[in-house]
Phi, psi and omega in degrees: 000136181288149176294150179250166178210163182281131177233129177235127175243119187237136172243169179302332183279323186190171172275114184273327183208135175209099180195172177282132181227164178258337179200149175223124176260129192229139177276087178282160179303325180269003180131167179293145175218159180241134178252133176230174181305143177067025177293147177297140180295142174190167175231148176204169176262164183246156170245166177301137179168188184253126173271131178241114180254128180254123182277172177304325182282353179094359178281156181243139172247126181249126182230125177278128179238150172234109177067169177131197183227148174242132181233109177259126180223178178297332181278351181141205185227124177242129178243118178255106184262140174296317174218141181211137180216135173301135183305320181293344179269353179286134182260111183303318182294318179294321177296319179300318179292320179295324177296315178301315179297319180293323177297321176294322178296321177296314181294328183268358183303134185272343179208177185295324179294313180295321180295317180297316178298317181294321178295321177296314178299319179296316179298320179294320177294321179294323175298317179297317180297320178295326179293329180286327182091197186293000000 
């Protein structure tokens, strides 16, 4: 059995997960990475994607995150997400409508700054939609 460690995933709204886990797969800015017990300490930023936490019992919790920071230390792993939602709580129909609205925002952008912000929002929504599946 793999060693476990403390994992806390926090968003501005609430603590989404706080428990002992054996592995956590995370969407880092430089690519996905996996943290396991006794991992070397480090900090990094996150990109939109799905965090998958595996508990001692072998069950997985999937959480869609948008931005934030990951902090791995000797005491455990803390993930501070700008936005976080359990994948099972994402509504595909609502996401489809938000994507449509975001596509219109990109098309209607009046300058490069507004267009860039709209494109980022659209990309994040598409990541969320991909996390939900078909």
